[in-house]
ROVOMI-285679 format. One line per field, with one value per atom (N, C-alpha, C): residue number from 1; residue in one letter; x, y, z negated. Coordinates in nm, 3 decimals, padded with zeros to 5 digits, m for minus. Example, Ala and Ser with C-alpha at 12.3 -4.5 7.8 and 13.67 -1.06 7.14 Angstrom:
BEGIN
pos: [1,1,1,2,2,2]
code: [A,A,A,S,S,S]
east: [01.319,01.230,01.320,01.285,01.367,01.290]
north: [m00.569,m00.450,m00.330,m00.225,m00.106,00.003]
up: [m00.780,m00.780,m00.780,m00.708,m00.714,m00.787]
END
This chain:
BEGIN
pos: [1,1,1,2,2,2,3,3,3,4,4,4,5,5,5,6,6,6,7,7,7,8,8,8,9,9,9,10,10,10,11,11,11,12,12,12,13,13,13,14,14,14,15,15,15,16,16,16,17,17,17,18,18,18,19,19,19,20,20,20,21,21,21,22,22,22,23,23,23,24,24,24,25,25,25,26,26,26,27,27,27,28,28,28,29,29,29,30,30,30,31,31,31,32,32,32,33,33,33,34,34,34,35,35,35,36,36,36,37,37,37,38,38,38,39,39,39,40,40,40,41,41,41,42,42,42,43,43,43,44,44,44,45,45,45,46,46,46,47,47,47,48,48,48,49,49,49,50,50,50,51,51,51,52,52,52,53,53,53,54,54,54,55,55,55,56,56,56,57,57,57,58,58,58,59,59,59,60,60,60,61,61,61,62,62,62,63,63,63,64,64,64,65,65,65,66,66,66,67,67,67,68,68,68,69,69,69,70,70,70,71,71,71,72,72,72,73,73,73,74,74,74,75,75,75,76,76,76,77,77,77,78,78,78,79,79,79,80,80,80,81,81,81,82,82,82,83,83,83,84,84,84,85,85,85,86,86,86,87,87,87]
code: [M,M,M,E,E,E,S,S,S,L,L,L,Y,Y,Y,I,I,I,L,L,L,L,L,L,A,A,A,W,W,W,V,V,V,V,V,V,G,G,G,I,I,I,I,I,I,L,L,L,V,V,V,L,L,L,F,F,F,C,C,C,G,G,G,K,K,K,A,A,A,L,L,L,K,K,K,V,V,V,P,P,P,F,F,F,K,K,K,L,L,L,A,A,A,L,L,L,K,K,K,L,L,L,L,L,L,F,F,F,N,N,N,S,S,S,L,L,L,L,L,L,G,G,G,G,G,G,M,M,M,V,V,V,I,I,I,I,I,I,V,V,V,I,I,I,N,N,N,F,F,F,F,F,F,G,G,G,Q,Q,Q,F,F,F,I,I,I,N,N,N,F,F,F,H,H,H,I,I,I,S,S,S,L,L,L,N,N,N,F,F,F,F,F,F,S,S,S,A,A,A,L,L,L,I,I,I,V,V,V,G,G,G,T,T,T,L,L,L,G,G,G,L,L,L,P,P,P,G,G,G,V,V,V,I,I,I,L,L,L,L,L,L,I,I,I,I,I,I,L,L,L,K,K,K,F,F,F,M,M,M,L,L,L]
east: [10.504,10.482,10.562,10.678,10.770,10.697,10.643,10.586,10.475,10.403,10.283,10.327,10.451,10.498,10.531,10.583,10.663,10.514,10.419,10.301,10.225,10.222,10.167,10.266,10.391,10.482,10.452,10.424,10.401,10.257,10.181,10.041,10.033,10.114,10.119,10.209,10.308,10.375,10.296,10.227,10.140,10.034,09.977,09.875,09.943,10.059,10.136,10.169,10.211,10.233,10.096,09.993,09.872,09.825,09.836,09.794,09.904,10.013,10.110,10.088,10.057,10.032,09.901,09.792,09.680,09.703,09.804,09.838,09.910,09.975,10.062,09.986,09.876,09.786,09.726,09.681,09.592,09.694,09.803,09.890,09.945,09.975,10.016,09.896,09.787,09.666,09.657,09.673,09.676,09.771,09.900,10.023,09.991,09.945,09.912,09.802,09.703,09.597,09.654,09.727,09.793,09.877,09.970,10.050,09.981,09.868,09.789,09.744,09.671,09.619,09.703,09.840,09.943,09.968,09.986,10.011,09.895,09.771,09.672,09.661,09.704,09.714,09.820,09.934,10.031,09.988,09.900,09.834,09.755,09.671,09.571,09.665,09.773,09.863,09.920,09.945,09.997,09.904,09.785,09.648,09.647,09.623,09.628,09.732,09.854,09.971,09.942,09.904,09.881,09.787,09.680,09.579,09.598,09.685,09.727,09.834,09.909,09.999,09.937,09.798,09.753,09.714,09.710,09.690,09.806,09.922,10.034,10.036,09.960,09.951,10.032,10.098,10.172,10.181,10.141,10.169,10.293,10.392,10.511,10.456,10.516,10.487,10.598,10.591,10.680,10.600,10.660,10.617,10.504,10.520,10.435,10.300,10.328,10.198,10.105,10.174,10.102,10.029,10.098,10.056,09.940,09.943,09.824,09.709,09.722,09.610,09.578,09.652,09.604,09.545,09.575,09.522,09.376,09.373,09.251,09.165,09.212,09.120,09.111,08.994,08.947,08.983,08.945,08.987,09.143,09.224,09.372,09.404,09.344,09.362,09.341,09.224,09.182,09.269,09.323,09.408,09.554,09.598,09.729,09.696,09.590,09.560,09.562,09.487,09.476,09.621,09.690,09.845,09.917,09.908,09.968,09.937,09.817,09.774,09.823,09.832,09.858,10.014,10.081,10.222,10.279]
north: [17.657,17.532,17.412,17.454,17.332,17.265,17.355,17.280,17.214,17.229,17.161,17.018,17.010,16.886,16.800,16.851,16.789,16.739,16.825,16.772,16.658,16.671,16.559,16.422,16.445,16.330,16.285,16.330,16.286,16.232,16.271,16.213,16.079,16.077,15.956,15.853,15.899,15.798,15.729,15.815,15.765,15.670,15.704,15.605,15.475,15.487,15.360,15.267,15.332,15.269,15.205,15.272,15.214,15.095,15.113,14.991,14.865,14.898,14.799,14.712,14.816,14.758,14.656,14.710,14.612,14.512,14.500,14.395,14.277,14.338,14.238,14.184,14.260,14.206,14.087,14.063,13.925,13.824,13.805,13.698,13.685,13.780,13.771,13.713,13.757,13.690,13.526,13.509,13.361,13.284,13.342,13.273,13.248,13.359,13.333,13.251,13.229,13.142,12.979,12.969,12.853,12.808,12.898,12.878,12.824,12.908,12.875,12.724,12.698,12.585,12.461,12.479,12.384,12.340,12.464,12.422,12.348,12.387,12.317,12.160,12.143,12.016,11.944,12.001,11.932,11.892,11.981,11.936,11.814,11.829,11.701,11.569,11.571,11.460,11.418,11.514,11.464,11.414,11.459,11.390,11.252,11.233,11.096,11.013,11.053,10.976,10.937,11.026,10.995,10.867,10.895,10.781,10.665,10.692,10.566,10.472,10.534,10.432,10.327,10.334,10.229,10.103,10.137,10.037,10.028,10.063,10.076,10.143,10.265,10.346,10.483,10.523,10.636,10.695,10.828,10.906,10.990,10.998,11.090,11.223,11.318,11.457,11.531,11.579,11.662,11.770,11.870,11.969,11.944,11.836,11.808,11.749,11.656,11.606,11.704,11.795,11.911,12.008,12.018,12.109,12.031,11.910,11.828,11.839,11.798,11.825,11.962,12.056,12.198,12.255,12.208,12.250,12.187,12.058,11.969,11.947,11.967,11.939,11.806,11.752,11.603,11.514,11.568,11.489,11.444,11.556,11.532,11.430,11.430,11.339,11.186,11.182,11.059,11.012,11.108,11.077,11.023,11.086,11.030,10.889,10.867,10.747,10.624,10.668,10.560,10.548,10.640,10.639,10.541,10.564,10.488,10.335,10.300,10.179,10.103,10.194,10.133,10.099,10.187,10.194,10.130]
up: [m08.816,m08.717,m08.745,m08.799,m08.849,m08.973,m09.053,m09.184,m09.148,m09.047,m09.003,m08.946,m08.879,m08.831,m08.945,m09.047,m09.184,m09.255,m09.267,m09.328,m09.251,m09.119,m09.044,m09.050,m09.056,m09.075,m09.215,m09.320,m09.447,m09.456,m09.387,m09.374,m09.305,m09.190,m09.114,m09.184,m09.255,m09.328,m09.457,m09.512,m09.627,m09.583,m09.456,m09.404,m09.338,m09.308,m09.270,m09.388,m09.506,m09.615,m09.669,m09.663,m09.709,m09.621,m09.499,m09.402,m09.426,m09.444,m09.472,m09.603,m09.685,m09.825,m09.825,m09.761,m09.750,m09.658,m09.551,m09.489,m09.565,m09.656,m09.756,m09.864,m09.894,m10.017,m09.986,m09.887,m09.852,m09.860,m09.797,m09.820,m09.953,m10.013,m10.146,m10.249,m10.229,m10.299,m10.264,m10.143,m10.102,m10.158,m10.171,m10.239,m10.384,m10.441,m10.592,m10.617,m10.529,m10.557,m10.529,m10.433,m10.403,m10.510,m10.564,m10.678,m10.803,m10.823,m10.940,m10.940,m10.816,m10.803,m10.803,m10.761,m10.737,m10.909,m10.996,m11.126,m11.194,m11.164,m11.208,m11.154,m11.040,m10.980,m11.044,m11.086,m11.173,m11.304,m11.363,m11.497,m11.469,m11.379,m11.339,m11.321,m11.273,m11.238,m11.381,m11.469,m11.603,m11.670,m11.660,m11.737,m11.676,m11.550,m11.489,m11.530,m11.541,m11.583,m11.737,m11.815,m11.962,m11.973,m11.900,m11.922,m11.825,m11.731,m11.648,m11.722,m11.825,m11.895,m11.957,m11.979,m12.059,m11.947,m11.824,m11.725,m11.636,m11.676,m11.597,m11.456,m11.456,m11.326,m11.348,m11.239,m11.244,m11.120,m11.111,m10.985,m11.005,m10.925,m10.946,m10.933,m11.030,m11.016,m10.957,m10.860,m10.769,m10.707,m10.637,m10.577,m10.484,m10.406,m10.286,m10.341,m10.444,m10.493,m10.580,m10.655,m10.709,m10.619,m10.503,m10.398,m10.321,m10.303,m10.252,m10.342,m10.458,m10.549,m10.571,m10.576,m10.601,m10.471,m10.369,m10.224,m10.200,m10.228,m10.181,m10.293,m10.408,m10.527,m10.559,m10.596,m10.614,m10.511,m10.400,m10.288,m10.266,m10.310,m10.315,m10.412,m10.530,m10.631,m10.582,m10.530,m10.468,m10.352,m10.267,m10.161,m10.228,m10.352,m10.398,m10.462,m10.531,m10.580,m10.475,m10.358,m10.262,m10.189,m10.171,m10.138,m10.231,m10.343,m10.448,m10.442,m10.425,m10.393,m10.276,m10.173,m10.039,m10.011,m10.069,m10.059,m10.164]
END
């Protein structure tokens, strides 16, 4: 009888680990996607700054601007350009 309780505890423990693993998998995937898009956004800002040097245009490259471009994509680039001209 005691071994049955031990086996049941192991099964419940494994099921809990699987559920917790699945619960943490989704936010981790989202964080990785956001990080990848932010790095891609940073590269876009670098390209804009490279071509913008010919017309004296520069967007500062920092975590927030890369995050905006990485999250919003092309509208984020347009938003940063508009903000640069407004401020």
